[in-house]
PDB file of all heavy atoms in Angstrom:
ATOM      1  N   MET A   1      33.590  36.725  92.649  1.00  0.00           N
ATOM      2  CA  MET A   1      33.533  37.993  93.355  1.00  0.00           C
ATOM      3  C   MET A   1      34.870  38.310  94.043  1.00  0.00           C
ATOM      4  O   MET A   1      35.304  39.437  94.054  1.00  0.00           O
ATOM      5  CB  MET A   1      32.399  37.934  94.383  1.00  0.00           C
ATOM      6  CG  MET A   1      32.102  39.247  95.031  1.00  0.00           C
ATOM      7  SD  MET A   1      31.375  40.358  93.837  1.00  0.00           S
ATOM      8  CE  MET A   1      30.965  41.708  94.872  1.00  0.00           C
ATOM      9  N   GLU A   2      35.491  37.275  94.609  1.00  0.00           N
ATOM     10  CA  GLU A   2      36.773  37.481  95.276  1.00  0.00           C
ATOM     11  C   GLU A   2      37.852  37.888  94.281  1.00  0.00           C
ATOM     12  O   GLU A   2      38.720  38.696  94.609  1.00  0.00           O
ATOM     13  CB  GLU A   2      37.191  36.207  96.003  1.00  0.00           C
ATOM     14  CG  GLU A   2      36.319  35.869  97.187  1.00  0.00           C
ATOM     15  CD  GLU A   2      36.685  34.541  97.805  1.00  0.00           C
ATOM     16  OE1 GLU A   2      37.742  33.986  97.438  1.00  0.00           O
ATOM     17  OE2 GLU A   2      35.915  34.067  98.645  1.00  0.00           O
ATOM     18  N   ILE A   3      37.773  37.319  93.077  1.00  0.00           N
ATOM     19  CA  ILE A   3      38.765  37.656  92.054  1.00  0.00           C
ATOM     20  C   ILE A   3      38.643  39.126  91.668  1.00  0.00           C
ATOM     21  O   ILE A   3      39.655  39.821  91.499  1.00  0.00           O
ATOM     22  CB  ILE A   3      38.601  36.738  90.820  1.00  0.00           C
ATOM     23  CG1 ILE A   3      38.952  35.306  91.206  1.00  0.00           C
ATOM     24  CG2 ILE A   3      39.482  37.216  89.680  1.00  0.00           C
ATOM     25  CD1 ILE A   3      38.709  34.305  90.104  1.00  0.00           C
ATOM     26  N   LEU A   4      37.428  39.626  91.561  1.00  0.00           N
ATOM     27  CA  LEU A   4      37.205  41.036  91.232  1.00  0.00           C
ATOM     28  C   LEU A   4      37.808  41.943  92.301  1.00  0.00           C
ATOM     29  O   LEU A   4      38.473  42.932  91.985  1.00  0.00           O
ATOM     30  CB  LEU A   4      35.706  41.319  91.082  1.00  0.00           C
ATOM     31  CG  LEU A   4      35.320  42.766  90.803  1.00  0.00           C
ATOM     32  CD1 LEU A   4      35.893  43.209  89.465  1.00  0.00           C
ATOM     33  CD2 LEU A   4      33.808  42.922  90.799  1.00  0.00           C
ATOM     34  N   VAL A   5      37.624  41.598  93.551  1.00  0.00           N
ATOM     35  CA  VAL A   5      38.187  42.390  94.649  1.00  0.00           C
ATOM     36  C   VAL A   5      39.709  42.376  94.575  1.00  0.00           C
ATOM     37  O   VAL A   5      40.360  43.413  94.752  1.00  0.00           O
ATOM     38  CB  VAL A   5      37.689  41.858  96.009  1.00  0.00           C
ATOM     39  CG1 VAL A   5      38.434  42.527  97.158  1.00  0.00           C
ATOM     40  CG2 VAL A   5      36.190  42.062  96.146  1.00  0.00           C
ATOM     41  N   LEU A   6      40.292  41.222  94.309  1.00  0.00           N
ATOM     42  CA  LEU A   6      41.751  41.130  94.213  1.00  0.00           C
ATOM     43  C   LEU A   6      42.283  41.946  93.034  1.00  0.00           C
ATOM     44  O   LEU A   6      43.312  42.617  93.155  1.00  0.00           O
ATOM     45  CB  LEU A   6      42.174  39.666  94.081  1.00  0.00           C
ATOM     46  CG  LEU A   6      42.004  38.810  95.332  1.00  0.00           C
ATOM     47  CD1 LEU A   6      42.344  37.354  95.024  1.00  0.00           C
ATOM     48  CD2 LEU A   6      42.866  39.330  96.463  1.00  0.00           C
ATOM     49  N   VAL A   7      41.590  41.891  91.907  1.00  0.00           N
ATOM     50  CA  VAL A   7      42.020  42.663  90.740  1.00  0.00           C
ATOM     51  C   VAL A   7      41.929  44.159  91.036  1.00  0.00           C
ATOM     52  O   VAL A   7      42.848  44.927  90.705  1.00  0.00           O
ATOM     53  CB  VAL A   7      41.169  42.288  89.496  1.00  0.00           C
ATOM     54  CG1 VAL A   7      41.399  43.258  88.365  1.00  0.00           C
ATOM     55  CG2 VAL A   7      41.492  40.863  89.059  1.00  0.00           C
ATOM     56  N   LEU A   8      40.842  44.581  91.660  1.00  0.00           N
ATOM     57  CA  LEU A   8      40.697  46.002  92.001  1.00  0.00           C
ATOM     58  C   LEU A   8      41.744  46.437  93.024  1.00  0.00           C
ATOM     59  O   LEU A   8      42.293  47.534  92.919  1.00  0.00           O
ATOM     60  CB  LEU A   8      39.289  46.277  92.538  1.00  0.00           C
ATOM     61  CG  LEU A   8      38.161  46.187  91.519  1.00  0.00           C
ATOM     62  CD1 LEU A   8      36.815  46.349  92.213  1.00  0.00           C
ATOM     63  CD2 LEU A   8      38.333  47.215  90.421  1.00  0.00           C
ATOM     64  N   LEU A   9      42.041  45.589  93.986  1.00  0.00           N
ATOM     65  CA  LEU A   9      43.072  45.898  94.968  1.00  0.00           C
ATOM     66  C   LEU A   9      44.436  46.028  94.299  1.00  0.00           C
ATOM     67  O   LEU A   9      45.183  46.973  94.563  1.00  0.00           O
ATOM     68  CB  LEU A   9      43.110  44.818  96.053  1.00  0.00           C
ATOM     69  CG  LEU A   9      44.090  45.039  97.192  1.00  0.00           C
ATOM     70  CD1 LEU A   9      43.729  46.279  97.971  1.00  0.00           C
ATOM     71  CD2 LEU A   9      44.113  43.828  98.097  1.00  0.00           C
ATOM     72  N   PHE A  10      44.755  45.114  93.417  1.00  0.00           N
ATOM     73  CA  PHE A  10      46.025  45.170  92.695  1.00  0.00           C
ATOM     74  C   PHE A  10      46.098  46.426  91.839  1.00  0.00           C
ATOM     75  O   PHE A  10      47.134  47.105  91.805  1.00  0.00           O
ATOM     76  CB  PHE A  10      46.184  43.918  91.816  1.00  0.00           C
ATOM     77  CG  PHE A  10      47.447  43.927  91.019  1.00  0.00           C
ATOM     78  CD1 PHE A  10      48.669  43.673  91.617  1.00  0.00           C
ATOM     79  CD2 PHE A  10      47.417  44.205  89.662  1.00  0.00           C
ATOM     80  CE1 PHE A  10      49.843  43.683  90.884  1.00  0.00           C
ATOM     81  CE2 PHE A  10      48.584  44.222  88.916  1.00  0.00           C
ATOM     82  CZ  PHE A  10      49.800  43.961  89.528  1.00  0.00           C
ATOM     83  N   ALA A  11      45.013  46.754  91.148  1.00  0.00           N
ATOM     84  CA  ALA A  11      44.993  47.962  90.310  1.00  0.00           C
ATOM     85  C   ALA A  11      45.173  49.207  91.166  1.00  0.00           C
ATOM     86  O   ALA A  11      45.880  50.146  90.765  1.00  0.00           O
ATOM     87  CB  ALA A  11      43.689  48.026  89.523  1.00  0.00           C
ATOM     88  N   GLY A  12      44.555  49.246  92.321  1.00  0.00           N
ATOM     89  CA  GLY A  12      44.709  50.386  93.215  1.00  0.00           C
ATOM     90  C   GLY A  12      46.133  50.536  93.717  1.00  0.00           C
ATOM     91  O   GLY A  12      46.680  51.635  93.743  1.00  0.00           O
ATOM     92  N   LEU A  13      46.741  49.431  94.100  1.00  0.00           N
ATOM     93  CA  LEU A  13      48.131  49.476  94.560  1.00  0.00           C
ATOM     94  C   LEU A  13      49.070  49.918  93.444  1.00  0.00           C
ATOM     95  O   LEU A  13      50.002  50.701  93.670  1.00  0.00           O
ATOM     96  CB  LEU A  13      48.554  48.113  95.104  1.00  0.00           C
ATOM     97  CG  LEU A  13      47.918  47.698  96.429  1.00  0.00           C
ATOM     98  CD1 LEU A  13      48.317  46.274  96.769  1.00  0.00           C
ATOM     99  CD2 LEU A  13      48.313  48.655  97.537  1.00  0.00           C
ATOM    100  N   PHE A  14      48.823  49.434  92.246  1.00  0.00           N
ATOM    101  CA  PHE A  14      49.658  49.841  91.117  1.00  0.00           C
ATOM    102  C   PHE A  14      49.488  51.322  90.826  1.00  0.00           C
ATOM    103  O   PHE A  14      50.460  52.015  90.512  1.00  0.00           O
ATOM    104  CB  PHE A  14      49.321  49.018  89.872  1.00  0.00           C
ATOM    105  CG  PHE A  14      50.177  49.373  88.700  1.00  0.00           C
ATOM    106  CD1 PHE A  14      51.490  48.939  88.627  1.00  0.00           C
ATOM    107  CD2 PHE A  14      49.677  50.158  87.677  1.00  0.00           C
ATOM    108  CE1 PHE A  14      52.294  49.277  87.554  1.00  0.00           C
ATOM    109  CE2 PHE A  14      50.468  50.508  86.600  1.00  0.00           C
ATOM    110  CZ  PHE A  14      51.779  50.066  86.540  1.00  0.00           C
ATOM    111  N   ALA A  15      48.265  51.843  90.930  1.00  0.00           N
ATOM    112  CA  ALA A  15      48.022  53.268  90.693  1.00  0.00           C
ATOM    113  C   ALA A  15      48.757  54.120  91.724  1.00  0.00           C
ATOM    114  O   ALA A  15      49.337  55.158  91.383  1.00  0.00           O
ATOM    115  CB  ALA A  15      46.529  53.549  90.722  1.00  0.00           C
ATOM    116  N   ILE A  16      48.744  53.687  92.973  1.00  0.00           N
ATOM    117  CA  ILE A  16      49.467  54.423  94.021  1.00  0.00           C
ATOM    118  C   ILE A  16      50.970  54.387  93.757  1.00  0.00           C
ATOM    119  O   ILE A  16      51.665  55.405  93.854  1.00  0.00           O
ATOM    120  CB  ILE A  16      49.139  53.839  95.411  1.00  0.00           C
ATOM    121  CG1 ILE A  16      47.680  54.143  95.755  1.00  0.00           C
ATOM    122  CG2 ILE A  16      50.079  54.389  96.475  1.00  0.00           C
ATOM    123  CD1 ILE A  16      47.180  53.415  96.982  1.00  0.00           C
ATOM    124  N   TYR A  17      51.487  53.221  93.390  1.00  0.00           N
ATOM    125  CA  TYR A  17      52.911  53.094  93.067  1.00  0.00           C
ATOM    126  C   TYR A  17      53.291  54.011  91.909  1.00  0.00           C
ATOM    127  O   TYR A  17      54.310  54.709  91.957  1.00  0.00           O
ATOM    128  CB  TYR A  17      53.239  51.636  92.719  1.00  0.00           C
ATOM    129  CG  TYR A  17      54.568  51.467  92.056  1.00  0.00           C
ATOM    130  CD1 TYR A  17      55.741  51.503  92.794  1.00  0.00           C
ATOM    131  CD2 TYR A  17      54.666  51.283  90.671  1.00  0.00           C
ATOM    132  CE1 TYR A  17      56.972  51.359  92.193  1.00  0.00           C
ATOM    133  CE2 TYR A  17      55.887  51.146  90.063  1.00  0.00           C
ATOM    134  CZ  TYR A  17      57.047  51.185  90.814  1.00  0.00           C
ATOM    135  OH  TYR A  17      58.251  51.061  90.211  1.00  0.00           O
ATOM    136  N   ASP A  18      52.465  54.034  90.874  1.00  0.00           N
ATOM    137  CA  ASP A  18      52.750  54.863  89.700  1.00  0.00           C
ATOM    138  C   ASP A  18      52.734  56.342  90.060  1.00  0.00           C
ATOM    139  O   ASP A  18      53.584  57.107  89.595  1.00  0.00           O
ATOM    140  CB  ASP A  18      51.737  54.557  88.601  1.00  0.00           C
ATOM    141  CG  ASP A  18      52.159  55.134  87.265  1.00  0.00           C
ATOM    142  OD1 ASP A  18      53.335  54.942  86.887  1.00  0.00           O
ATOM    143  OD2 ASP A  18      51.309  55.776  86.615  1.00  0.00           O
ATOM    144  N   ALA A  19      51.788  56.757  90.892  1.00  0.00           N
ATOM    145  CA  ALA A  19      51.713  58.163  91.299  1.00  0.00           C
ATOM    146  C   ALA A  19      52.956  58.564  92.096  1.00  0.00           C
ATOM    147  O   ALA A  19      53.527  59.637  91.874  1.00  0.00           O
ATOM    148  CB  ALA A  19      50.456  58.396  92.119  1.00  0.00           C
ATOM    149  N   ILE A  20      53.390  57.698  93.013  1.00  0.00           N
ATOM    150  CA  ILE A  20      54.596  57.992  93.800  1.00  0.00           C
ATOM    151  C   ILE A  20      55.818  58.065  92.890  1.00  0.00           C
ATOM    152  O   ILE A  20      56.682  58.931  93.053  1.00  0.00           O
ATOM    153  CB  ILE A  20      54.781  56.943  94.916  1.00  0.00           C
ATOM    154  CG1 ILE A  20      53.677  57.109  95.950  1.00  0.00           C
ATOM    155  CG2 ILE A  20      56.158  57.054  95.560  1.00  0.00           C
ATOM    156  CD1 ILE A  20      53.630  56.006  96.982  1.00  0.00           C
ATOM    157  N   ARG A  21      55.896  57.177  91.915  1.00  0.00           N
ATOM    158  CA  ARG A  21      57.031  57.181  90.982  1.00  0.00           C
ATOM    159  C   ARG A  21      57.079  58.475  90.179  1.00  0.00           C
ATOM    160  O   ARG A  21      58.149  59.058  89.988  1.00  0.00           O
ATOM    161  CB  ARG A  21      56.916  55.975  90.044  1.00  0.00           C
ATOM    162  CG  ARG A  21      58.095  55.782  89.125  1.00  0.00           C
ATOM    163  CD  ARG A  21      57.897  54.580  88.224  1.00  0.00           C
ATOM    164  NE  ARG A  21      56.690  54.657  87.437  1.00  0.00           N
ATOM    165  CZ  ARG A  21      56.582  55.343  86.284  1.00  0.00           C
ATOM    166  NH1 ARG A  21      57.621  55.982  85.815  1.00  0.00           N
ATOM    167  NH2 ARG A  21      55.448  55.352  85.616  1.00  0.00           N
ATOM    168  N   LYS A  22      55.924  58.941  89.733  1.00  0.00           N
ATOM    169  CA  LYS A  22      55.878  60.189  88.961  1.00  0.00           C
ATOM    170  C   LYS A  22      56.297  61.384  89.810  1.00  0.00           C
ATOM    171  O   LYS A  22      57.034  62.255  89.348  1.00  0.00           O
ATOM    172  CB  LYS A  22      54.479  60.412  88.398  1.00  0.00           C
ATOM    173  CG  LYS A  22      54.150  59.491  87.259  1.00  0.00           C
ATOM    174  CD  LYS A  22      52.750  59.727  86.726  1.00  0.00           C
ATOM    175  CE  LYS A  22      52.410  58.744  85.620  1.00  0.00           C
ATOM    176  NZ  LYS A  22      51.041  58.938  85.122  1.00  0.00           N
ATOM    177  N   VAL A  23      55.834  61.427  91.052  1.00  0.00           N
ATOM    178  CA  VAL A  23      56.221  62.517  91.950  1.00  0.00           C
ATOM    179  C   VAL A  23      57.729  62.481  92.200  1.00  0.00           C
ATOM    180  O   VAL A  23      58.405  63.512  92.173  1.00  0.00           O
ATOM    181  CB  VAL A  23      55.431  62.442  93.273  1.00  0.00           C
ATOM    182  CG1 VAL A  23      56.008  63.390  94.318  1.00  0.00           C
ATOM    183  CG2 VAL A  23      53.962  62.756  93.034  1.00  0.00           C
ATOM    184  N   ASN A  24      58.268  61.299  92.415  1.00  0.00           N
ATOM    185  CA  ASN A  24      59.704  61.157  92.645  1.00  0.00           C
ATOM    186  C   ASN A  24      60.500  61.628  91.426  1.00  0.00           C
ATOM    187  O   ASN A  24      61.514  62.318  91.570  1.00  0.00           O
ATOM    188  CB  ASN A  24      60.024  59.709  92.986  1.00  0.00           C
ATOM    189  CG  ASN A  24      61.426  59.548  93.500  1.00  0.00           C
ATOM    190  OD1 ASN A  24      61.948  60.422  94.175  1.00  0.00           O
ATOM    191  ND2 ASN A  24      62.044  58.421  93.171  1.00  0.00           N
ATOM    192  N   ASN A  25      60.055  61.266  90.240  1.00  0.00           N
ATOM    193  CA  ASN A  25      60.750  61.708  89.026  1.00  0.00           C
ATOM    194  C   ASN A  25      60.707  63.224  88.893  1.00  0.00           C
ATOM    195  O   ASN A  25      61.696  63.850  88.494  1.00  0.00           O
ATOM    196  CB  ASN A  25      60.137  61.051  87.791  1.00  0.00           C
ATOM    197  CG  ASN A  25      60.585  59.611  87.636  1.00  0.00           C
ATOM    198  OD1 ASN A  25      61.580  59.189  88.206  1.00  0.00           O
ATOM    199  ND2 ASN A  25      59.836  58.850  86.865  1.00  0.00           N
ATOM    200  N   ASN A  26      59.569  63.834  89.239  1.00  0.00           N
ATOM    201  CA  ASN A  26      59.480  65.292  89.179  1.00  0.00           C
ATOM    202  C   ASN A  26      60.443  65.943  90.156  1.00  0.00           C
ATOM    203  O   ASN A  26      61.096  66.938  89.837  1.00  0.00           O
ATOM    204  CB  ASN A  26      58.048  65.756  89.478  1.00  0.00           C
ATOM    205  CG  ASN A  26      57.124  65.569  88.306  1.00  0.00           C
ATOM    206  OD1 ASN A  26      57.566  65.426  87.177  1.00  0.00           O
ATOM    207  ND2 ASN A  26      55.831  65.570  88.573  1.00  0.00           N
ATOM    208  N   ILE A  27      60.550  65.384  91.351  1.00  0.00           N
ATOM    209  CA  ILE A  27      61.473  65.931  92.352  1.00  0.00           C
ATOM    210  C   ILE A  27      62.908  65.821  91.850  1.00  0.00           C
ATOM    211  O   ILE A  27      63.696  66.763  91.983  1.00  0.00           O
ATOM    212  CB  ILE A  27      61.296  65.212  93.704  1.00  0.00           C
ATOM    213  CG1 ILE A  27      59.945  65.582  94.310  1.00  0.00           C
ATOM    214  CG2 ILE A  27      62.431  65.563  94.666  1.00  0.00           C
ATOM    215  CD1 ILE A  27      59.560  64.755  95.513  1.00  0.00           C
ATOM    216  N   LEU A  28      63.269  64.690  91.266  1.00  0.00           N
ATOM    217  CA  LEU A  28      64.627  64.517  90.752  1.00  0.00           C
ATOM    218  C   LEU A  28      64.919  65.503  89.621  1.00  0.00           C
ATOM    219  O   LEU A  28      66.008  66.077  89.554  1.00  0.00           O
ATOM    220  CB  LEU A  28      64.827  63.078  90.270  1.00  0.00           C
ATOM    221  CG  LEU A  28      64.860  62.017  91.365  1.00  0.00           C
ATOM    222  CD1 LEU A  28      64.933  60.627  90.742  1.00  0.00           C
ATOM    223  CD2 LEU A  28      66.014  62.243  92.311  1.00  0.00           C
ATOM    224  N   GLU A  29      63.957  65.711  88.729  1.00  0.00           N
ATOM    225  CA  GLU A  29      64.151  66.664  87.633  1.00  0.00           C
ATOM    226  C   GLU A  29      64.319  68.077  88.168  1.00  0.00           C
ATOM    227  O   GLU A  29      65.182  68.834  87.699  1.00  0.00           O
ATOM    228  CB  GLU A  29      62.964  66.611  86.665  1.00  0.00           C
ATOM    229  CG  GLU A  29      62.941  65.371  85.812  1.00  0.00           C
ATOM    230  CD  GLU A  29      61.715  65.310  84.918  1.00  0.00           C
ATOM    231  OE1 GLU A  29      61.023  66.337  84.763  1.00  0.00           O
ATOM    232  OE2 GLU A  29      61.449  64.231  84.373  1.00  0.00           O
ATOM    233  N   GLN A  30      63.524  68.452  89.151  1.00  0.00           N
ATOM    234  CA  GLN A  30      63.633  69.793  89.718  1.00  0.00           C
ATOM    235  C   GLN A  30      64.964  69.977  90.429  1.00  0.00           C
ATOM    236  O   GLN A  30      65.566  71.058  90.370  1.00  0.00           O
ATOM    237  CB  GLN A  30      62.476  70.059  90.688  1.00  0.00           C
ATOM    238  CG  GLN A  30      61.150  70.218  89.984  1.00  0.00           C
ATOM    239  CD  GLN A  30      59.999  70.365  90.947  1.00  0.00           C
ATOM    240  OE1 GLN A  30      60.192  70.388  92.162  1.00  0.00           O
ATOM    241  NE2 GLN A  30      58.795  70.458  90.413  1.00  0.00           N
ATOM    242  N   THR A  31      65.447  68.934  91.095  1.00  0.00           N
ATOM    243  CA  THR A  31      66.735  69.008  91.769  1.00  0.00           C
ATOM    244  C   THR A  31      67.854  69.238  90.755  1.00  0.00           C
ATOM    245  O   THR A  31      68.749  70.065  90.973  1.00  0.00           O
ATOM    246  CB  THR A  31      67.003  67.718  92.569  1.00  0.00           C
ATOM    247  OG1 THR A  31      65.935  67.544  93.498  1.00  0.00           O
ATOM    248  CG2 THR A  31      68.316  67.778  93.301  1.00  0.00           C
ATOM    249  N   GLU A  32      67.794  68.545  89.631  1.00  0.00           N
ATOM    250  CA  GLU A  32      68.810  68.730  88.594  1.00  0.00           C
ATOM    251  C   GLU A  32      68.753  70.142  88.016  1.00  0.00           C
ATOM    252  O   GLU A  32      69.787  70.761  87.762  1.00  0.00           O
ATOM    253  CB  GLU A  32      68.624  67.692  87.475  1.00  0.00           C
ATOM    254  CG  GLU A  32      68.990  66.284  87.894  1.00  0.00           C
ATOM    255  CD  GLU A  32      70.446  66.150  88.296  1.00  0.00           C
ATOM    256  OE1 GLU A  32      71.327  66.740  87.631  1.00  0.00           O
ATOM    257  OE2 GLU A  32      70.705  65.460  89.303  1.00  0.00           O
ATOM    258  N   GLU A  33      67.550  70.653  87.813  1.00  0.00           N
ATOM    259  CA  GLU A  33      67.405  72.019  87.296  1.00  0.00           C
ATOM    260  C   GLU A  33      67.985  73.028  88.286  1.00  0.00           C
ATOM    261  O   GLU A  33      68.658  73.978  87.885  1.00  0.00           O
ATOM    262  CB  GLU A  33      65.936  72.337  87.027  1.00  0.00           C
ATOM    263  CG  GLU A  33      65.369  71.617  85.826  1.00  0.00           C
ATOM    264  CD  GLU A  33      66.013  72.048  84.531  1.00  0.00           C
ATOM    265  OE1 GLU A  33      66.250  73.268  84.343  1.00  0.00           O
ATOM    266  OE2 GLU A  33      66.302  71.176  83.696  1.00  0.00           O
ATOM    267  N   LEU A  34      67.737  72.827  89.577  1.00  0.00           N
ATOM    268  CA  LEU A  34      68.285  73.743  90.577  1.00  0.00           C
ATOM    269  C   LEU A  34      69.813  73.703  90.595  1.00  0.00           C
ATOM    270  O   LEU A  34      70.466  74.736  90.748  1.00  0.00           O
ATOM    271  CB  LEU A  34      67.739  73.397  91.964  1.00  0.00           C
ATOM    272  CG  LEU A  34      66.297  73.800  92.226  1.00  0.00           C
ATOM    273  CD1 LEU A  34      65.836  73.243  93.565  1.00  0.00           C
ATOM    274  CD2 LEU A  34      66.131  75.295  92.195  1.00  0.00           C
ATOM    275  N   LYS A  35      70.386  72.516  90.425  1.00  0.00           N
ATOM    276  CA  LYS A  35      71.844  72.407  90.370  1.00  0.00           C
ATOM    277  C   LYS A  35      72.396  73.195  89.190  1.00  0.00           C
ATOM    278  O   LYS A  35      73.401  73.903  89.313  1.00  0.00           O
ATOM    279  CB  LYS A  35      72.269  70.939  90.249  1.00  0.00           C
ATOM    280  CG  LYS A  35      72.152  70.161  91.529  1.00  0.00           C
ATOM    281  CD  LYS A  35      72.602  68.718  91.323  1.00  0.00           C
ATOM    282  CE  LYS A  35      72.414  67.882  92.562  1.00  0.00           C
ATOM    283  NZ  LYS A  35      72.795  66.477  92.328  1.00  0.00           N
ATOM    284  N   LYS A  36      71.727  73.084  88.031  1.00  0.00           N
ATOM    285  CA  LYS A  36      72.177  73.822  86.844  1.00  0.00           C
ATOM    286  C   LYS A  36      72.074  75.325  87.067  1.00  0.00           C
ATOM    287  O   LYS A  36      72.962  76.083  86.680  1.00  0.00           O
ATOM    288  CB  LYS A  36      71.339  73.413  85.630  1.00  0.00           C
ATOM    289  CG  LYS A  36      71.608  72.011  85.143  1.00  0.00           C
ATOM    290  CD  LYS A  36      70.709  71.658  83.986  1.00  0.00           C
ATOM    291  CE  LYS A  36      70.861  70.211  83.571  1.00  0.00           C
ATOM    292  NZ  LYS A  36      69.920  69.836  82.509  1.00  0.00           N
ATOM    293  N   ILE A  37      70.987  75.761  87.691  1.00  0.00           N
ATOM    294  CA  ILE A  37      70.801  77.190  87.954  1.00  0.00           C
ATOM    295  C   ILE A  37      71.876  77.695  88.910  1.00  0.00           C
ATOM    296  O   ILE A  37      72.467  78.763  88.694  1.00  0.00           O
ATOM    297  CB  ILE A  37      69.390  77.458  88.518  1.00  0.00           C
ATOM    298  CG1 ILE A  37      68.347  77.224  87.435  1.00  0.00           C
ATOM    299  CG2 ILE A  37      69.276  78.869  89.068  1.00  0.00           C
ATOM    300  CD1 ILE A  37      66.921  77.233  87.922  1.00  0.00           C
ATOM    301  N   ARG A  38      72.168  76.931  89.969  1.00  0.00           N
ATOM    302  CA  ARG A  38      73.206  77.333  90.928  1.00  0.00           C
ATOM    303  C   ARG A  38      74.564  77.439  90.253  1.00  0.00           C
ATOM    304  O   ARG A  38      75.326  78.377  90.502  1.00  0.00           O
ATOM    305  CB  ARG A  38      73.275  76.339  92.081  1.00  0.00           C
ATOM    306  CG  ARG A  38      72.154  76.454  93.055  1.00  0.00           C
ATOM    307  CD  ARG A  38      72.336  75.482  94.198  1.00  0.00           C
ATOM    308  NE  ARG A  38      71.133  75.423  95.015  1.00  0.00           N
ATOM    309  CZ  ARG A  38      70.697  74.347  95.621  1.00  0.00           C
ATOM    310  NH1 ARG A  38      71.364  73.217  95.527  1.00  0.00           N
ATOM    311  NH2 ARG A  38      69.596  74.376  96.342  1.00  0.00           N
ATOM    312  N   GLU A  39      74.892  76.453  89.399  1.00  0.00           N
ATOM    313  CA  GLU A  39      76.178  76.493  88.707  1.00  0.00           C
ATOM    314  C   GLU A  39      76.243  77.705  87.783  1.00  0.00           C
ATOM    315  O   GLU A  39      77.273  78.374  87.697  1.00  0.00           O
ATOM    316  CB  GLU A  39      76.382  75.199  87.919  1.00  0.00           C
ATOM    317  CG  GLU A  39      76.649  74.000  88.800  1.00  0.00           C
ATOM    318  CD  GLU A  39      76.700  72.695  88.019  1.00  0.00           C
ATOM    319  OE1 GLU A  39      76.579  72.734  86.776  1.00  0.00           O
ATOM    320  OE2 GLU A  39      76.844  71.641  88.657  1.00  0.00           O
ATOM    321  N   GLY A  40      75.147  77.999  87.114  1.00  0.00           N
ATOM    322  CA  GLY A  40      75.103  79.158  86.238  1.00  0.00           C
ATOM    323  C   GLY A  40      75.276  80.453  87.015  1.00  0.00           C
ATOM    324  O   GLY A  40      75.988  81.372  86.578  1.00  0.00           O
ATOM    325  N   LEU A  41      74.647  80.539  88.179  1.00  0.00           N
ATOM    326  CA  LEU A  41      74.798  81.751  88.998  1.00  0.00           C
ATOM    327  C   LEU A  41      76.217  81.897  89.529  1.00  0.00           C
ATOM    328  O   LEU A  41      76.748  82.997  89.590  1.00  0.00           O
ATOM    329  CB  LEU A  41      73.790  81.706  90.158  1.00  0.00           C
ATOM    330  CG  LEU A  41      72.339  81.924  89.796  1.00  0.00           C
ATOM    331  CD1 LEU A  41      71.459  81.684  91.014  1.00  0.00           C
ATOM    332  CD2 LEU A  41      72.115  83.317  89.257  1.00  0.00           C
ATOM    333  N   LYS A  42      76.835  80.786  89.917  1.00  0.00           N
ATOM    334  CA  LYS A  42      78.222  80.838  90.404  1.00  0.00           C
ATOM    335  C   LYS A  42      79.149  81.320  89.301  1.00  0.00           C
ATOM    336  O   LYS A  42      80.013  82.149  89.517  1.00  0.00           O
ATOM    337  CB  LYS A  42      78.665  79.466  90.899  1.00  0.00           C
ATOM    338  CG  LYS A  42      78.120  79.096  92.246  1.00  0.00           C
ATOM    339  CD  LYS A  42      78.623  77.713  92.668  1.00  0.00           C
ATOM    340  CE  LYS A  42      77.995  77.269  93.961  1.00  0.00           C
ATOM    341  NZ  LYS A  42      78.429  75.908  94.334  1.00  0.00           N
ATOM    342  N   GLU A  43      78.963  80.799  88.090  1.00  0.00           N
ATOM    343  CA  GLU A  43      79.804  81.194  86.964  1.00  0.00           C
ATOM    344  C   GLU A  43      79.584  82.662  86.634  1.00  0.00           C
ATOM    345  O   GLU A  43      80.527  83.397  86.329  1.00  0.00           O
ATOM    346  CB  GLU A  43      79.489  80.324  85.743  1.00  0.00           C
ATOM    347  CG  GLU A  43      79.714  78.865  85.991  1.00  0.00           C
ATOM    348  CD  GLU A  43      80.775  78.300  85.096  1.00  0.00           C
ATOM    349  OE1 GLU A  43      81.081  78.920  84.077  1.00  0.00           O
ATOM    350  OE2 GLU A  43      81.298  77.225  85.442  1.00  0.00           O
ATOM    351  N   HIS A  44      78.339  83.096  86.703  1.00  0.00           N
ATOM    352  CA  HIS A  44      78.006  84.468  86.362  1.00  0.00           C
ATOM    353  C   HIS A  44      78.574  85.444  87.404  1.00  0.00           C
ATOM    354  O   HIS A  44      79.025  86.538  87.068  1.00  0.00           O
ATOM    355  CB  HIS A  44      76.492  84.646  86.253  1.00  0.00           C
ATOM    356  CG  HIS A  44      76.066  86.005  85.824  1.00  0.00           C
ATOM    357  ND1 HIS A  44      76.318  86.491  84.559  1.00  0.00           N
ATOM    358  CD2 HIS A  44      75.424  86.999  86.483  1.00  0.00           C
ATOM    359  CE1 HIS A  44      75.846  87.696  84.471  1.00  0.00           C
ATOM    360  NE2 HIS A  44      75.293  88.045  85.637  1.00  0.00           N
ATOM    361  N   SER A  45      78.575  85.047  88.660  1.00  0.00           N
ATOM    362  CA  SER A  45      79.058  85.942  89.721  1.00  0.00           C
ATOM    363  C   SER A  45      80.572  86.034  89.730  1.00  0.00           C
ATOM    364  O   SER A  45      81.133  86.995  90.261  1.00  0.00           O
ATOM    365  CB  SER A  45      78.556  85.470  91.088  1.00  0.00           C
ATOM    366  OG  SER A  45      79.101  84.222  91.413  1.00  0.00           O
ATOM    367  N   LYS A  46      81.263  85.059  89.151  1.00  0.00           N
ATOM    368  CA  LYS A  46      82.733  85.094  89.096  1.00  0.00           C
ATOM    369  C   LYS A  46      83.222  86.117  88.082  1.00  0.00           C
ATOM    370  O   LYS A  46      84.324  86.610  88.188  1.00  0.00           O
ATOM    371  CB  LYS A  46      83.275  83.713  88.742  1.00  0.00           C
ATOM    372  CG  LYS A  46      83.153  82.712  89.855  1.00  0.00           C
ATOM    373  CD  LYS A  46      83.742  81.376  89.449  1.00  0.00           C
ATOM    374  CE  LYS A  46      83.573  80.360  90.557  1.00  0.00           C
ATOM    375  NZ  LYS A  46      84.093  79.041  90.151  1.00  0.00           N
ATOM    376  N   LYS A  47      82.400  86.424  87.088  1.00  0.00           N
ATOM    377  CA  LYS A  47      82.844  87.349  86.011  1.00  0.00           C
ATOM    378  C   LYS A  47      82.920  88.775  86.476  1.00  0.00           C
ATOM    379  O   LYS A  47      82.334  89.285  87.309  1.00  0.00           O
ATOM    380  CB  LYS A  47      81.883  87.235  84.823  1.00  0.00           C
ATOM    381  CG  LYS A  47      81.977  85.897  84.153  1.00  0.00           C
ATOM    382  CD  LYS A  47      81.044  85.827  82.983  1.00  0.00           C
ATOM    383  CE  LYS A  47      81.128  84.469  82.320  1.00  0.00           C
ATOM    384  NZ  LYS A  47      80.254  84.359  81.199  1.00  0.00           N
TER     385      LYS A  47
END
């Protein structure tokens, strides 16, 4: 019974870690997209 609790606890912690990692990756991707958009707007406004 104790082993089952430990396995479930480990699985829960891993699920939380994975969810945080996915959110972090999404934030990084959005930041890169915003940088590209800003650079494009700067180039466009110079013309």
